[in-house]
C-alpha positions as a LaTeX table, in Angstrom:
\begin{tabular}{lrrr}
\hline
Residue & $x$ (\AA) & $y$ (\AA) & $z$ (\AA) \\
\hline
Met1 & $-26.47$ & 15.13 & $-10.15$ \\
Asp2 & $-24.26$ & 12.60 & $-7.92$ \\
Lys3 & $-26.13$ & 10.51 & $-5.11$ \\
Ile4 & $-24.55$ & 11.30 & $-2.27$ \\
Ile5 & $-23.31$ & 8.88 & 0.24 \\
Lys6 & $-24.11$ & 8.98 & 4.22 \\
Met7 & $-21.43$ & 7.70 & 6.20 \\
Gly8 & $-20.83$ & 7.43 & 9.75 \\
Phe9 & $-17.26$ & 7.66 & 10.98 \\
Val10 & $-15.86$ & 5.70 & 14.23 \\
Gly11 & $-12.37$ & 6.31 & 15.19 \\
Ile12 & $-11.21$ & 10.45 & 14.78 \\
Gly13 & $-7.82$ & 9.81 & 15.60 \\
Arg14 & $-4.86$ & 11.37 & 13.19 \\
Ile15 & $-6.66$ & 8.95 & 10.43 \\
Gly16 & $-9.97$ & 9.22 & 10.80 \\
Trp17 & $-9.64$ & 13.37 & 11.11 \\
Ser18 & $-7.71$ & 13.18 & 8.40 \\
Met19 & $-10.18$ & 11.41 & 5.94 \\
Ala20 & $-12.72$ & 13.52 & 7.54 \\
Lys21 & $-11.23$ & 16.76 & 6.77 \\
Ser22 & $-8.67$ & 17.27 & 4.43 \\
Glu23 & $-9.83$ & 13.79 & 2.32 \\
Leu24 & $-13.61$ & 13.13 & 2.21 \\
Ser25 & $-14.36$ & 17.05 & 2.27 \\
Lys26 & $-12.71$ & 17.47 & $-1.11$ \\
Tyr27 & $-16.18$ & 15.49 & $-2.54$ \\
Pro28 & $-19.49$ & 17.00 & $-0.97$ \\
Glu29 & $-21.47$ & 15.99 & $-4.06$ \\
Lys30 & $-20.67$ & 12.50 & $-3.35$ \\
Phe31 & $-20.00$ & 12.11 & 0.41 \\
Thr32 & $-20.99$ & 13.48 & 4.08 \\
Ile33 & $-20.78$ & 12.14 & 6.89 \\
Val34 & $-24.26$ & 11.94 & 9.62 \\
Ala35 & $-22.52$ & 10.23 & 12.38 \\
Ala36 & $-19.33$ & 10.16 & 14.88 \\
Cys37 & $-18.34$ & 7.87 & 17.26 \\
Asp38 & $-14.88$ & 8.25 & 19.43 \\
Leu39 & $-14.46$ & 7.90 & 23.13 \\
Ile40 & $-13.29$ & 11.19 & 23.07 \\
Ala41 & $-16.18$ & 14.09 & 22.22 \\
Asp42 & $-13.99$ & 16.74 & 21.49 \\
Arg43 & $-12.99$ & 14.67 & 18.47 \\
Thr44 & $-16.63$ & 13.83 & 17.40 \\
Ala45 & $-17.23$ & 17.80 & 17.85 \\
Lys46 & $-14.82$ & 18.92 & 15.41 \\
Val47 & $-16.71$ & 16.34 & 12.80 \\
Ala48 & $-20.10$ & 17.90 & 13.27 \\
Asp49 & $-18.94$ & 21.55 & 13.15 \\
Leu50 & $-17.33$ & 20.32 & 9.82 \\
Tyr51 & $-20.40$ & 18.52 & 8.35 \\
Pro52 & $-23.31$ & 20.20 & 9.67 \\
Gly53 & $-26.19$ & 17.72 & 11.49 \\
Cys54 & $-24.23$ & 15.28 & 12.40 \\
Lys55 & $-25.00$ & 13.18 & 15.31 \\
Glu56 & $-22.14$ & 12.36 & 17.91 \\
Tyr57 & $-21.33$ & 9.09 & 19.78 \\
Thr58 & $-19.06$ & 7.64 & 22.25 \\
Asp59 & $-21.01$ & 4.25 & 21.88 \\
Tyr60 & $-19.91$ & 2.58 & 18.69 \\
Ala61 & $-22.92$ & 0.29 & 19.14 \\
Glu62 & $-25.42$ & 3.01 & 19.14 \\
Met63 & $-24.35$ & 4.56 & 16.64 \\
Leu64 & $-24.67$ & 1.41 & 14.07 \\
Lys65 & $-28.38$ & 1.77 & 15.08 \\
Gln66 & $-28.88$ & 5.51 & 12.83 \\
Glu67 & $-30.84$ & 4.57 & 10.43 \\
Asp68 & $-29.58$ & 6.70 & 7.49 \\
Ile69 & $-26.00$ & 5.62 & 7.95 \\
Glu70 & $-25.09$ & 3.80 & 4.37 \\
Val71 & $-21.53$ & 3.03 & 4.84 \\
Val72 & $-19.44$ & 2.91 & 8.10 \\
Tyr73 & $-15.67$ & 4.20 & 8.11 \\
Ile74 & $-13.56$ & 2.65 & 10.57 \\
Ala75 & $-10.18$ & 4.07 & 12.00 \\
Thr76 & $-9.38$ & 2.93 & 15.34 \\
Arg77 & $-6.76$ & 0.63 & 16.54 \\
Ser78 & $-5.78$ & $-2.07$ & 14.47 \\
Cys79 & $-6.51$ & $-4.42$ & 16.91 \\
Asp80 & $-10.61$ & $-3.30$ & 16.91 \\
His81 & $-10.68$ & $-3.72$ & 13.34 \\
Phe82 & $-11.93$ & $-7.16$ & 12.94 \\
Asp83 & $-14.96$ & $-6.55$ & 15.69 \\
His84 & $-15.95$ & $-3.35$ & 14.32 \\
Ala85 & $-15.93$ & $-4.17$ & 10.78 \\
Met86 & $-17.75$ & $-7.29$ & 11.74 \\
Met87 & $-20.30$ & $-4.82$ & 13.75 \\
Ala88 & $-20.95$ & $-2.82$ & 10.93 \\
Leu89 & $-21.79$ & $-5.34$ & 8.58 \\
Lys90 & $-24.33$ & $-7.69$ & 10.69 \\
Ala91 & $-25.71$ & $-4.52$ & 10.92 \\
Gly92 & $-26.18$ & $-3.78$ & 7.30 \\
Lys93 & $-23.53$ & $-1.33$ & 6.61 \\
Asp94 & $-21.30$ & $-0.98$ & 4.04 \\
Val95 & $-17.80$ & $-1.10$ & 5.24 \\
Val96 & $-14.54$ & 0.91 & 4.45 \\
Leu97 & $-11.99$ & $-0.74$ & 6.66 \\
Glu98 & $-8.49$ & 1.52 & 7.14 \\
Lys99 & $-5.69$ & $-0.69$ & 6.88 \\
Pro100 & $-4.67$ & $-3.28$ & 7.93 \\
Ala101 & $-7.43$ & $-5.27$ & 7.08 \\
Thr102 & $-7.07$ & $-7.04$ & 10.28 \\
Val103 & $-4.39$ & $-8.46$ & 12.46 \\
Ser104 & $-4.22$ & $-11.92$ & 10.87 \\
Tyr105 & $-5.27$ & $-14.12$ & 7.50 \\
Glu106 & $-7.60$ & $-15.76$ & 9.27 \\
Glu107 & $-9.68$ & $-13.02$ & 10.36 \\
Ala108 & $-9.59$ & $-11.79$ & 7.29 \\
Val109 & $-10.82$ & $-14.68$ & 5.76 \\
Glu110 & $-13.90$ & $-14.54$ & 8.34 \\
Leu111 & $-14.65$ & $-11.25$ & 7.69 \\
Tyr112 & $-14.96$ & $-11.69$ & 3.59 \\
Lys113 & $-17.71$ & $-14.72$ & 4.68 \\
His114 & $-20.14$ & $-11.97$ & 5.56 \\
Ala115 & $-19.18$ & $-9.19$ & 2.26 \\
Asn116 & $-19.45$ & $-8.63$ & $-0.91$ \\
Lys117 & $-21.45$ & $-12.02$ & $-1.80$ \\
Pro118 & $-25.18$ & $-10.96$ & $-3.75$ \\
Gly119 & $-27.20$ & $-10.00$ & $-0.55$ \\
Gln120 & $-24.41$ & $-9.46$ & 2.02 \\
Pro121 & $-23.51$ & $-5.73$ & 2.58 \\
Lys122 & $-20.06$ & $-4.44$ & 0.81 \\
Leu123 & $-16.38$ & $-4.13$ & 2.31 \\
Phe124 & $-13.53$ & $-2.09$ & 1.20 \\
Val125 & $-10.17$ & $-1.41$ & 2.47 \\
His126 & $-8.33$ & 1.73 & 2.32 \\
Gln127 & $-5.50$ & 0.62 & 0.30 \\
Gln128 & $-5.24$ & 3.89 & $-1.30$ \\
Arg129 & $-1.34$ & 3.99 & $-1.92$ \\
Arg130 & $-2.19$ & 1.67 & $-5.29$ \\
Leu131 & $-2.63$ & 4.98 & $-6.94$ \\
Glu132 & 0.00 & 6.90 & $-5.87$ \\
Glu133 & 1.72 & 8.68 & $-8.96$ \\
Ala134 & 4.97 & 7.63 & $-8.40$ \\
Phe135 & 3.92 & 3.97 & $-8.13$ \\
Cys136 & 1.89 & 4.25 & $-10.82$ \\
Lys137 & 4.70 & 5.57 & $-13.25$ \\
Met138 & 6.87 & 2.60 & $-12.33$ \\
Met139 & 4.19 & 0.13 & $-13.13$ \\
Glu140 & 3.92 & 2.65 & $-16.36$ \\
Ile141 & 6.93 & 2.04 & $-17.13$ \\
Met142 & 7.57 & $-1.92$ & $-16.51$ \\
Asp143 & 4.63 & $-2.60$ & $-18.48$ \\
Ser144 & 5.86 & $-0.18$ & $-22.08$ \\
Gly145 & 8.72 & $-3.06$ & $-22.36$ \\
Lys146 & 11.46 & 0.01 & $-22.64$ \\
Leu147 & 13.58 & $-1.59$ & $-19.93$ \\
Gly148 & 13.41 & $-4.98$ & $-21.50$ \\
Lys149 & 12.88 & $-8.14$ & $-18.79$ \\
Ile150 & 12.36 & $-6.84$ & $-15.53$ \\
Tyr151 & 14.09 & $-9.37$ & $-13.62$ \\
Glu152 & 14.33 & $-7.10$ & $-10.06$ \\
Val153 & 12.60 & $-4.28$ & $-8.53$ \\
Asn154 & 13.60 & $-2.65$ & $-5.47$ \\
Ile155 & 10.69 & $-0.85$ & $-2.69$ \\
Arg156 & 11.14 & 0.81 & 0.29 \\
Gln157 & 9.90 & 3.32 & 2.42 \\
Phe158 & 12.26 & 4.31 & 4.93 \\
Gly159 & 12.33 & 6.99 & 8.47 \\
Phe160 & 13.96 & 7.56 & 11.57 \\
Gln161 & 11.55 & 7.91 & 14.68 \\
His162 & 12.27 & 7.10 & 18.37 \\
Arg163 & 8.57 & 6.13 & 18.35 \\
Asp164 & 6.88 & 5.17 & 21.02 \\
Asp165 & 2.42 & 5.16 & 20.62 \\
Trp166 & 0.09 & 2.47 & 20.70 \\
Gln167 & 1.75 & 1.66 & 17.16 \\
Thr168 & 4.34 & 0.09 & 19.05 \\
Ile169 & 2.95 & $-2.20$ & 20.55 \\
Gln170 & 1.76 & $-6.01$ & 19.42 \\
Glu171 & $-1.45$ & $-6.61$ & 22.57 \\
Phe172 & $-2.83$ & $-3.52$ & 19.91 \\
Gly173 & $-1.44$ & $-4.62$ & 16.09 \\
Gly174 & 1.26 & $-2.26$ & 16.21 \\
Gly175 & 4.37 & $-2.82$ & 14.12 \\
Gln176 & 5.51 & $-1.39$ & 11.00 \\
Leu177 & 4.69 & $-4.78$ & 9.29 \\
Leu178 & 0.88 & $-3.95$ & 10.12 \\
Asn179 & 1.55 & $-0.08$ & 9.43 \\
Trp180 & 3.37 & 0.77 & 6.40 \\
Gly181 & 3.20 & $-3.17$ & 5.23 \\
Pro182 & $-0.07$ & $-3.54$ & 3.98 \\
His183 & 0.84 & $-0.45$ & 1.55 \\
Met184 & 3.72 & $-1.43$ & 0.51 \\
Ile185 & 3.30 & $-5.43$ & 0.55 \\
Asp186 & $-0.11$ & $-4.16$ & $-2.20$ \\
Gln187 & 2.50 & $-2.16$ & $-4.37$ \\
Ser188 & 5.32 & $-5.30$ & $-4.26$ \\
Trp189 & 2.93 & $-7.77$ & $-5.94$ \\
Gln190 & 1.65 & $-5.57$ & $-8.20$ \\
Leu191 & 5.11 & $-5.27$ & $-9.39$ \\
Leu192 & 5.94 & $-9.00$ & $-8.48$ \\
Gly193 & 3.23 & $-9.55$ & $-11.62$ \\
Thr194 & 2.38 & $-13.03$ & $-10.41$ \\
Ala195 & 0.41 & $-14.52$ & $-7.97$ \\
Thr196 & 2.64 & $-17.27$ & $-6.52$ \\
Ala197 & 5.86 & $-16.60$ & $-5.32$ \\
Asp198 & 8.50 & $-17.49$ & $-2.33$ \\
Ile199 & 8.75 & $-15.46$ & 0.58 \\
Arg200 & 11.99 & $-14.23$ & 2.32 \\
Ser201 & 11.81 & $-12.32$ & 5.22 \\
Tyr202 & 13.27 & $-10.56$ & 8.30 \\
Leu203 & 12.18 & $-8.40$ & 11.19 \\
Phe204 & 14.53 & $-6.19$ & 13.31 \\
Gln205 & 13.36 & $-3.65$ & 16.26 \\
Glu206 & 15.96 & $-1.02$ & 16.75 \\
Thr207 & 15.01 & 2.93 & 17.36 \\
Ala208 & 10.96 & 2.31 & 18.64 \\
Gly209 & 9.81 & 1.49 & 21.50 \\
Gly210 & 7.13 & $-1.06$ & 22.82 \\
Asn211 & 7.92 & $-4.85$ & 21.21 \\
Cys212 & 7.35 & $-4.32$ & 17.49 \\
Glu213 & 9.48 & $-4.83$ & 14.95 \\
Asp214 & 10.45 & $-1.15$ & 13.27 \\
His215 & 12.86 & $-2.35$ & 10.06 \\
Leu216 & 11.95 & $-5.28$ & 7.90 \\
Gly217 & 12.41 & $-6.78$ & 4.51 \\
Ile218 & 10.40 & $-8.98$ & 2.42 \\
Thr219 & 11.88 & $-10.64$ & $-0.60$ \\
Leu220 & 9.47 & $-12.46$ & $-3.14$ \\
Val221 & 10.78 & $-14.47$ & $-5.68$ \\
Gly222 & 8.03 & $-14.96$ & $-8.38$ \\
Ser223 & 7.24 & $-18.29$ & $-10.27$ \\
Asn224 & 7.46 & $-15.34$ & $-13.51$ \\
Asp225 & 11.55 & $-15.36$ & $-12.27$ \\
Arg226 & 11.39 & $-11.84$ & $-10.96$ \\
Val227 & 12.35 & $-10.83$ & $-7.44$ \\
Val228 & 11.07 & $-7.66$ & $-5.68$ \\
Asn229 & 12.91 & $-7.01$ & $-2.88$ \\
Met230 & 10.81 & $-4.23$ & $-0.33$ \\
Tyr231 & 11.99 & $-2.51$ & 3.00 \\
Ile232 & 10.39 & $-0.62$ & 5.35 \\
Ser233 & 12.40 & 0.86 & 8.50 \\
Gly234 & 11.65 & 3.69 & 10.99 \\
Ala235 & 14.95 & 3.08 & 11.99 \\
Thr236 & 16.89 & 4.60 & 8.90 \\
Ala237 & 18.65 & 8.08 & 8.67 \\
Leu238 & 19.25 & 8.37 & 5.33 \\
Arg239 & 17.39 & 7.77 & 1.68 \\
Thr240 & 14.61 & 8.42 & 3.72 \\
Gly241 & 11.07 & 8.43 & 1.63 \\
Arg242 & 10.16 & 6.04 & $-0.70$ \\
Thr243 & 12.57 & 4.86 & $-3.87$ \\
Tyr244 & 11.89 & 2.83 & $-6.45$ \\
Glu245 & 14.67 & 0.69 & $-8.52$ \\
Leu246 & 13.95 & $-1.59$ & $-11.56$ \\
Phe247 & 16.04 & $-3.39$ & $-13.27$ \\
Gly248 & 15.72 & $-4.55$ & $-16.62$ \\
Asn249 & 17.70 & $-6.37$ & $-19.20$ \\
Arg250 & 17.81 & $-3.62$ & $-21.60$ \\
Gly251 & 17.49 & $-0.70$ & $-19.23$ \\
Ala252 & 16.94 & 0.66 & $-15.34$ \\
Ala253 & 14.77 & 2.85 & $-13.62$ \\
Val254 & 15.00 & 4.87 & $-10.42$ \\
Phe255 & 13.09 & 7.04 & $-8.11$ \\
Glu256 & 14.19 & 8.73 & $-5.24$ \\
Gly257 & 12.58 & 12.07 & $-4.01$ \\
Lys258 & 10.97 & 13.80 & $-6.21$ \\
Thr259 & 12.76 & 12.62 & $-9.27$ \\
Leu260 & 12.29 & 9.81 & $-11.91$ \\
Lys261 & 15.79 & 8.47 & $-13.79$ \\
Leu262 & 15.33 & 6.54 & $-16.82$ \\
Arg263 & 17.95 & 4.86 & $-18.59$ \\
Tyr264 & 18.08 & 2.45 & $-21.13$ \\
Ile265 & 18.69 & 1.09 & $-24.48$ \\
Asn266 & 16.89 & 2.44 & $-27.94$ \\
Pro267 & 14.27 & 0.81 & $-28.61$ \\
Glu268 & 15.36 & 0.55 & $-32.30$ \\
Gln269 & 18.66 & $-1.00$ & $-31.45$ \\
Glu270 & 18.71 & $-5.03$ & $-31.23$ \\
Ile271 & 21.08 & $-7.06$ & $-29.53$ \\
Pro272 & 22.42 & $-9.87$ & $-31.36$ \\
Glu273 & 22.58 & $-12.63$ & $-29.28$ \\
Ile274 & 26.14 & $-12.55$ & $-27.09$ \\
Ile275 & 28.38 & $-15.58$ & $-27.60$ \\
Ser276 & 31.60 & $-15.63$ & $-25.08$ \\
Asn277 & 34.76 & $-16.69$ & $-25.86$ \\
Pro278 & 36.84 & $-19.16$ & $-24.51$ \\
Gly279 & 40.29 & $-17.82$ & $-25.15$ \\
Thr280 & 42.42 & $-15.14$ & $-23.13$ \\
Pro281 & 41.13 & $-11.91$ & $-22.90$ \\
Gly282 & 43.16 & $-8.33$ & $-23.70$ \\
Ala283 & 45.39 & $-7.02$ & $-21.15$ \\
Ser284 & 43.18 & $-3.92$ & $-20.46$ \\
Phe285 & 39.72 & $-3.55$ & $-18.95$ \\
Gly286 & 37.03 & $-2.06$ & $-21.50$ \\
Ser287 & 35.32 & $-2.71$ & $-24.99$ \\
Ser288 & 38.99 & $-3.51$ & $-26.13$ \\
Gly289 & 40.29 & $-5.92$ & $-23.09$ \\
Thr290 & 38.37 & $-8.08$ & $-20.64$ \\
Tyr291 & 34.99 & $-7.81$ & $-20.05$ \\
Glu292 & 32.73 & $-5.24$ & $-22.22$ \\
Ser293 & 31.22 & $-6.07$ & $-25.22$ \\
Lys294 & 32.79 & $-4.44$ & $-28.45$ \\
Leu295 & 28.64 & $-3.14$ & $-29.22$ \\
Lys296 & 28.13 & 0.40 & $-28.70$ \\
Ile297 & 24.82 & 1.12 & $-27.17$ \\
Asp298 & 22.77 & 4.00 & $-27.75$ \\
Trp299 & 21.25 & 4.65 & $-24.79$ \\
Val300 & 18.22 & 6.67 & $-24.01$ \\
Thr301 & 17.82 & 8.96 & $-20.91$ \\
Glu302 & 14.63 & 10.41 & $-19.34$ \\
Glu303 & 13.88 & 11.91 & $-16.73$ \\
Tyr304 & 10.94 & 13.56 & $-14.62$ \\
Glu305 & 10.09 & 15.55 & $-11.38$ \\
Ile306 & 6.81 & 13.75 & $-9.27$ \\
Asp307 & 5.34 & 14.30 & $-5.89$ \\
Pro308 & 5.50 & 11.40 & $-4.17$ \\
Glu309 & 2.43 & 11.81 & $-2.25$ \\
Gly310 & 0.75 & 12.76 & $-6.18$ \\
Thr311 & $-1.91$ & 11.05 & $-7.44$ \\
Gly312 & $-3.27$ & 11.11 & $-11.46$ \\
Leu313 & $-5.77$ & 8.73 & $-11.19$ \\
Pro314 & $-9.15$ & 9.19 & $-9.62$ \\
Thr315 & $-8.09$ & 9.14 & $-5.78$ \\
Tyr316 & $-9.74$ & 6.57 & $-3.62$ \\
Trp317 & $-13.31$ & 8.04 & $-2.88$ \\
Ala318 & $-14.17$ & 9.05 & $-6.10$ \\
Leu319 & $-13.40$ & 5.63 & $-7.50$ \\
Leu320 & $-15.92$ & 4.33 & $-4.34$ \\
His321 & $-18.32$ & 6.16 & $-5.07$ \\
Glu322 & $-18.75$ & 4.89 & $-8.87$ \\
Thr323 & $-18.60$ & 1.71 & $-7.25$ \\
Leu324 & $-21.25$ & 2.31 & $-4.81$ \\
Thr325 & $-23.57$ & 3.93 & $-7.38$ \\
Glu326 & $-22.92$ & 2.40 & $-10.56$ \\
Gly327 & $-21.30$ & $-1.38$ & $-9.60$ \\
Lys328 & $-18.42$ & $-0.78$ & $-11.43$ \\
Pro329 & $-15.38$ & $-3.01$ & $-10.46$ \\
Phe330 & $-13.19$ & $-1.72$ & $-7.15$ \\
Ile331 & $-9.81$ & $-1.23$ & $-7.92$ \\
Ile332 & $-8.70$ & $-2.94$ & $-4.58$ \\
Ser333 & $-10.33$ & $-6.51$ & $-4.84$ \\
Asp334 & $-10.88$ & $-9.05$ & $-1.99$ \\
His335 & $-7.98$ & $-11.40$ & $-3.27$ \\
Asp336 & $-5.74$ & $-8.23$ & $-2.91$ \\
Val337 & $-6.24$ & $-7.51$ & 0.33 \\
Leu338 & $-6.18$ & $-11.51$ & 1.50 \\
Thr339 & $-2.75$ & $-12.00$ & 0.17 \\
Ile340 & $-1.84$ & $-8.74$ & 1.62 \\
Met341 & $-3.11$ & $-10.57$ & 5.11 \\
Arg342 & $-1.17$ & $-13.46$ & 3.96 \\
Thr343 & 1.81 & $-12.27$ & 2.94 \\
Ile344 & 1.76 & $-10.48$ & 6.60 \\
Ser345 & 1.24 & $-13.63$ & 8.35 \\
Thr346 & 3.72 & $-15.42$ & 6.77 \\
Val347 & 6.08 & $-13.17$ & 7.58 \\
Lys348 & 4.93 & $-12.79$ & 11.04 \\
Ala349 & 5.60 & $-16.98$ & 11.26 \\
Gln350 & 8.86 & $-16.95$ & 10.02 \\
Asn351 & 9.99 & $-14.58$ & 13.05 \\
Lys352 & 8.78 & $-16.04$ & 15.75 \\
Tyr353 & 11.70 & $-13.98$ & 17.36 \\
Ile354 & 12.95 & $-10.02$ & 16.64 \\
Met355 & 16.25 & $-9.34$ & 16.48 \\
Lys356 & 17.37 & $-6.37$ & 18.40 \\
\hline
\end{tabular}
C-alpha cells in the first residue's frame, strides 16, 4: 500500500480549490489534506467537507505548527510565494509551490538555498504543463528525426479577455509573464534543446486593466542554431488556445485546436546535395522553370486528434508521490525552475516600458 502524504493547503482560491477537488482527490491512496488555510473561512470549510478531519486556519503561521503536516501546498498570490514558501521551509515542511515560484530570479535563488540539499526540506514548483500530451507529442516528433534538423519552433497561448483581477496589477505579481509565462517558458526551453540562448522580447498592455502586460513575445536564439518564438496573449481574438509549429529541413508539424498534422519527406528518400545553377532560369515557374528543384519529393502525411489539456503520462501528483516516497528524481529540476525565473527577470529588464 502507498504511503499517504499528509498535506496542508494555503490559499483556497481558483487554483487551490481546483487542486484540492479536481487533482489531489484522484489519489486518495497517495495524498490527503489535513489542514487548510485561507483568510476566507468559507473556503477552508469546503476543503474540510471534502477531507474529513482536515483542520481549518485563517492564520498561516498557526497552520505551520501542526506537526503531522508533511507537505505544504502554496497557492496564494504570486507576490506572497517567496515569504510563504520560506516560512514552510524554515518550519521543516516540504513545499509544493504554485507557479510562478517567485516574482524574481533573485528570490528563487534564495529559496533554493533552504531546500533540496541533504538535511533540508524539499521544494517543488507546480509546472504541470510539462506533462501535457500535445507538448509531449511535439517533443517526441522532434526527437524522432522525421522532420530533419529543426531550425524554428513557434509556440502560442492566445485568448481575449478584458481582465480586471489582481493578476493585472504589478504590485501583486500580475501580468501574463508571471501567469502563463512559467509554463510557456518552460516548454520553450525544452523545445529549444540547449541550455544557452540569446533572449529577445517585447511587452504590450492592450485589453486588460491594471498596469501589466497582457500580450508578449519572447524569442530564444539557441547556441544550437535553433530559434523558438513564444507568444502569450490575452488580447488576441483569433487562433485562441494553444498552438505549436515545428519547422525542419525535411518537414513540419503543426498543432492547433485539437489537431496535430505532420508533413515530411519519406525517411527512405535520400536528398542529394543541391547544386545551384548561376545561369538564366526558364521563363516559367515550378520545377521546369525558376524556383523549384526537379527532384520529386515523396511526401508522408500524418494527422492525430489530441486533447490540448490531456496528458499521456502519469500526472504531476503521481510523479511527486514517487519522488517523496521512493526518492526518484523529479521531472522538474531546480535548474529548470531557475532557468524559467532567470528568463522572466531578463525579459523584465529588457522592457522597462510596457507598450500601450
